[in-house]
N, C-alpha and C positions, 0 to 999 in steps of 0.2 A: 333665782329671780327673775321675774317677769323682765323682758327688753326694756320697757320705759323706767324700770328701777333699776336698771343700770345706765340708763343716759343720767338720771337724776344723781345717781353718783357721781358719774364721770365729771359731771357738771360741776357739781360740789366740790370734786377734788381740785378741779380747775382754778376754780374762785380763793379756794383756802392755799394754794401755794402762790395765788397773787401776793395773800397778805405777809406773807416773808417778805417781799418786796418792800412794800407798803411799811412794813416795820423798821426796816433798816434805812428807808427815810427818814423817819418820824424821829428817829433815834437819835439822829444827829441834831435835832433841836429839844425834844423832851423828853423827860424821864418813864421807866417801865411802868413804873404803877399810873400814871398818869396817862399812858396809853391804852393801860386796860382800861382806866374809870372810864377814858372817852369812848373806848368800843362798847363799854358795858351800858352807860348811859345815855349816846344816843340811840341807841339797837332798842333799849328797855323804851324810848320814847315812842318810835315805830310801832313796835309792837303791842303796846296799848293801843295806841290809835287803830290800829286794825281790829284790834279787840274790841274795842266798843263800836267800830264800826262796823261788825260784824251783829251787831247788839247782843253779845254774850253777858253774863254774868258771873261774879265772883263767888263759887260755894265753897268751901274749905273752912275745915276744921286746922284750929290751931296744930296740931301735930302735922298734918300735911303743909301745913303752910313753912312751917319750919325745915320741914326735909329738903321743901324744894328750896327752900334759901340757901341751905346746905348743897343741894345741887348744883346751885351757884356760882358760890362759891369754888367748889372742886371744880368746875366744867367750862367756867369763863375767868373769875375773877384770880385764882392762882396759876392756871396754863398761860393767861393772856398778858400776864406782867412777867412770868421766865423767859417766852419768847424773845422780847425785843432785850429784855437782859442780855439773854445769849446773843442776840446778835450781836454787840458792842465785839463781840471778838471771835467769830464765825460768819461765813458768808451767808446769803441765803439759800445757795444751793446746797448748801451741808446742813442748816436750818432744817430744811425739806424734806431730807432724806432720813434725817435722825429721827423726824416726826413721823416718819413712815412706820414707827415702831408700834405705833399705836394699835393696829388689830393685836399684835404680838401680846403688848399689857394687857389686852380686853382677854386675852384666850388665860395670861398668869391671873389674875384679880378674878376670873369667874370661875378657876379650878378651887379656889378659896372661896367665891362669894356660896351664901345659904342659896340655894334651887339654882346655882348658876351652870352653864354647859362647862362639862368635863373634859380634860383635856383627853385627846385619843394620841397615838401614838406618831401620824400625821403631824398634827398639831404641835408633839412636843419637838420633832427634827426642826418644825416650821421655828417656834420661839429661837433653837438654837442658831439657823440657819441667820435668822434675824438679827441674832446679838452678835454673830461674826461679822455680819455689814458693818454694823457700827464700831466693833475693834479694826476695821479696815479705815473706815475713814477716822478714825485716832491714830494710825500710822504716822501719817507729816508730825503730827502736835509729839506724837513717842518719842521722835527721831529730832525733831528741832527742841525738845524740853520747853515746847508751847503749851505751859502749866492752864494760862487764861483759856483757853482753847477747850484742854479738856472739860476744865472745871465747866465753862459753857455748853460741852457736849451734854454732860452730866444733867444740867439745869434742864435741857431740850428734855430727856431720859426721864427726868421729875413728871415734867409737864404730861409724856404722853402716859406716866402713871398716873396721873390724876382722870385724863380722857378715859384710860380703863376704869376705872372706879364709877364714873361718872356715868360710863354706858350701862352698870351692871344695878346702878342705884335706878337710873331713867326705868328700867323694869316694871318697878315699885309703885310707879305713879300712871302706869296703863290705861287706868281708868279716868283719868283727869283729862280735861280737854288741853290737848297739845297746844294749843294758841296760850291757852291762860298758865298752862306748867312753862312755856318761853317766858311770859312777861314777868309770874314771879321770880325765874330763876334770875335773869339780868335785872330785875330790880334789886334783889337780896347781893346780887355780885357788886351793883354799884353802891349799896350803901354800906356793905363791909370793907370796901376799896377807899372812899371818899376820905377817913379821918386818917388813913394812911397814907393819901397822898396829900395831906395838907399838911401833917406831923412831919412826914420824912421829905418830902419834892416843894410843899408848899404851892401856892397857886398859882399856874403855868402862864408862860407868859410867850404866844403864840404869834410869830411875825410875819415866816413865809407862808405863801400862797399852797406849796406844796405840799408841807404838813395839812393843812386843811381838809386838802385834799383827801391825804394818806386817811385820816381819822374820818371823813365819810364813806371810802370805800370799805376800812375794815369793821366798820358800825354797821351800812348798811346793807351793801352787798356780801362782806364774807362773814357778817353775824345773824344780823334781823331775817333778812329775808330769806337764807338756809335753813336757820333753828326754827323758823315758823314751818318747816318741814319735816325738819330731822325727826323730833321726835316722833312722830307719826310714823314715819318710813322705819325707823329703827324698830317699832312693837310688829310693824308687819313682816320685815325682814328678816329680824335678827339683828345683835350688837355687832359681833364676828360679820359677815356680811357689810354691813353698811360702815362699817369701820375700814372694809379695803377703799374707800374713795381715797387715802391716804398712798395709795397705787400711782394714784395720777400726779397728787398734790408734788412730789419732789420732781417730776419731769416739768410741772409747769414753772416751779420753783426755779431748777437751774435754768433752764430757756428764758426767762425775765431777768435772772441775774446776771446772765451772759448782753444778753441785748440793750438794759437800761444802765446796769451798772459795769458792767465790764468786767466781769468776774471770771476769771479762770475757770473751766468746764477739763477738771482734771483726771486720768484715768482712773487715778484711785477712789472719785465721787463714782463712776459708773460702775466700778466693781464691788464697792460699798454698797450703791443702789440695787444691782445685781442681786446680790446675798438677800438683801431685805426684800425683794421681791419674789426670789426662791421660796424664802420664809413664809409670805401671806400666799404663796401658791398653796406651800403646802396646808395651810392652816385651812385653807379653802377647799383642800380637796382635789382641787382641779391637776394637778398635776398629778397625783397621782393616776387620775383617771386619763391623763393622755396618754402614759407610759403603759397603763394596761389593755390602751384600747387596740382589740387586732388587727394586725396588719391584714389588709385587703389581699386576698388571694387572686392570680392571674388565671 
């Protein structure tokens, strides 16, 4: 990838790491489906404003429209609800670290996806290393019988699977304007979530300013603005390279969880993150290139 692409990926990873902190704040007052709805609804409003400000027009057939709505449900509605639900039982740092499985899930899904990138030996080793990292993170819960924490980690893994699927779905719509893709996907997610929110959780009653600030961050800073960039970036650099943004997010999540919420950073967190990062480097191919690099002669 070009340097500018790497800088964008690093910035996105930092921003998305912050979303775990704000999820932890919001879940103290509102429920997971409400959090997901607020995130995609306000993001959709901003994206549509940008779309029409740029003078763009909607040109879609019914099949494409349905496909983009499906993309929105898989990429936004489901994972955005799973993360805050999981964060009732796990820390900001653990959530961010487990989310780093995303590029590993992209590899797994791509292996079986029609026309997807097939797994190489190094990518297969990367998958094993990544899941070894998650196993390390689960050790404290296994030792203490923390079934709720194990269940929460499982929810985050399911969310990363959704991302793996969506990163492959979006390749089918490379011919569609990326701004329109984002608008339709976010709108589809909003429409899908609304009846579930009203039926299961009811109309939210928000009294804390920090909850509103958190909604503003995750909807505008962590969703609308990034995803106006994301789909175009995926088209240029590929799903696997793009998904390495999750390399940065765990670091951001760990630091913010420690500084803002006082969550401890344990050795098991660092070892788990290291194993996942090694897996990502194997998938990216850079680790093997570093190992094969000839030593300078004297």
